[in-house]
VODREN-795825 format. One line per field, with one value per residue (C-alpha): residue number from 1; x, y, z. Coordinates in steps of 0.2 Angstrom, whole numbers. Last residue first. Layout:
BEGIN
num (NUM|...)
px (X|...)
py (Y|...)
pz (Z|...)
This chain:
BEGIN
num (79|78|77|76|75|74|73|72|71|70|69|68|67|66|65|64|63|62|61|60|59|58|57|56|55|54|53|52|51|50|49|48|47|46|45|44|43|42|41|40|39|38|37|36|35|34|33|32|31|30|29|28|27|26|25|24|23|22|21|20|19|18|17|16|15|14|13|12|11|10|9|8|7|6|5|4|3|2|1)
px (-283|-302|-299|-311|-317|-299|-300|-302|-313|-321|-306|-311|-302|-293|-289|-271|-273|-262|-255|-273|-273|-279|-291|-285|-290|-303|-316|-305|-301|-321|-323|-310|-318|-335|-328|-319|-335|-346|-334|-334|-353|-356|-361|-375|-386|-398|-386|-392|-385|-393|-393|-395|-412|-414|-396|-398|-409|-427|-431|-435|-430|-441|-427|-416|-428|-424|-412|-418|-415|-404|-406|-392|-389|-371|-365|-350|-359|-372|-361)
py (341|337|327|336|351|356|363|381|384|401|407|395|379|372|353|349|333|335|353|360|376|391|406|422|435|448|442|446|464|466|461|474|487|484|485|502|509|503|512|528|528|524|542|541|530|518|512|507|493|492|477|482|481|498|498|482|491|483|471|457|461|449|437|451|459|448|459|475|484|477|488|491|493|492|482|474|458|468|471)
pz (30|28|11|-1|9|14|32|37|23|22|11|-3|-7|-22|-21|-22|-11|4|1|-1|-12|-4|-8|-5|10|3|15|30|22|21|39|45|34|41|59|56|47|62|74|64|62|80|85|71|82|76|62|45|34|17|6|-12|-19|-29|-33|-43|-56|-55|-70|-58|-40|-31|-26|-21|-9|7|16|8|24|39|55|67|86|89|104|96|94|86|71)
């Protein structure tokens, strides 16, 4: 987000470890904008990031290993 010149605040970034018996909604990560006028741009950027995260995992053609979307090369054989 900040690479797009949007000033943001992350809230609850480190609260998951201390959650205990709290409901998940009490310690979810929150992204706050400093300026409301950037809401539309921030929403578009988040949508782009989410669509990239939903890309499918892939199977290596070289060794047949299953790889997550975050891998550009096979973690097993580096192909």
